N, C-alpha and C positions, 0 to 999 in steps of 0.2 A: 268227285270234285267238278268235273266238266259238266255234269248234269245240273248241279246246283248253279254253276255259272250261267248256263244256258237259260235256266228258269229265272234267274235274277235279271238277265238281259231282257227276256220276254216280258217280265213284270214291269220293268222300267219303261219299255217301249209301249206297252198297253196303256199305262197311265199318262205318258207324255204325248200320245197321239190322239187325244180327245178333240172333238170338234166343238166349236163355239156356235151354237144355234140361237143366239140372242136375236130377237127381231130388231130390225132397223127402225129407229124412232122417226117420227115425222120431220123433226128438225134435221136429222142426218140425211133423210131423203131429199129435203129441199137443198141442202148444201151440195150433195152429190149431183143433183140435177143441174144446179147452177154451174158447177165445175165442168160437167160434161158438155153442157150447151155452149159454154165459153170456148172450149176446144173445138167443137164441131163447127161453130160459127166462124172461127178463124180459118179452118180448112175450107169451108164453103166460100167465104169471102175471097180467099186466095184463088180458088178455082174459078169463081165468077169473074175476077179481074185478070185471069190468066197469069197470075203471079205465082210461079212455082215455089219460090222461097217461102212465101207466106203460107201457101197450102201445105207445105211439108214441115213447117216450123214445129208443130207439136210432136212430130214423130222422132223417135230416138234411134240412133244408129246402134242397134243392139243385136247380139246373136239370136235373141228371141223374136226379132221382128220377122214376120212372115206376111206376105201379101199374096193372096190367091186370086187368080184371074183366068177364066176359061180352063180350069183344071190344072193350071200351072202355078207353082209356088215360087216366089222370089224373095230373096233376102233384101236387106235395106239397100246395099250398093247396087245390086242388079235392078231393083225397082227404080232408084233414082236415075241410073244410066239409061233405062228404057223410057221413063216418063218425061224427063227434062226436055229432050228434043221435041216430043209431041206437044208439050205445053208451049214451046216457042212458036208453034204454028197456029196457035189459037189467038183470036182477037178478044173473045170473051166467051163465057159459058153461062148457062142459066141452071141453077140448082133449085129443086123444089122438094121440100120434105113432105112426103105423102103421109107418113105416120112415124111415130117414134115410140120406142119402148125401152125403158131402162130397167135392167134386172139387178136386183140387190141380192147378191149371194156372197 
């Protein structure tokens, strides 16, 4: 009985864990690029104006938030506590996009 139950569970799991490998259409790519550029532009504009609230507006206070810098990882609260005083000392910044690549996966 246990063997049948194990095989049933394995069968259900194997069919439910399929991957969706449909290619992304051109229309979807354009929509994704537009959404990503809008968020990135908000972050860059806030950074250039030394406006911490604007620069961090798109970020979510989530347990999944991780910011890595110089081999150290920070959660959302740690990052905000460390960066907010630093932003207060800036008059302005200049951001230059050297290249961009959006991965569709």
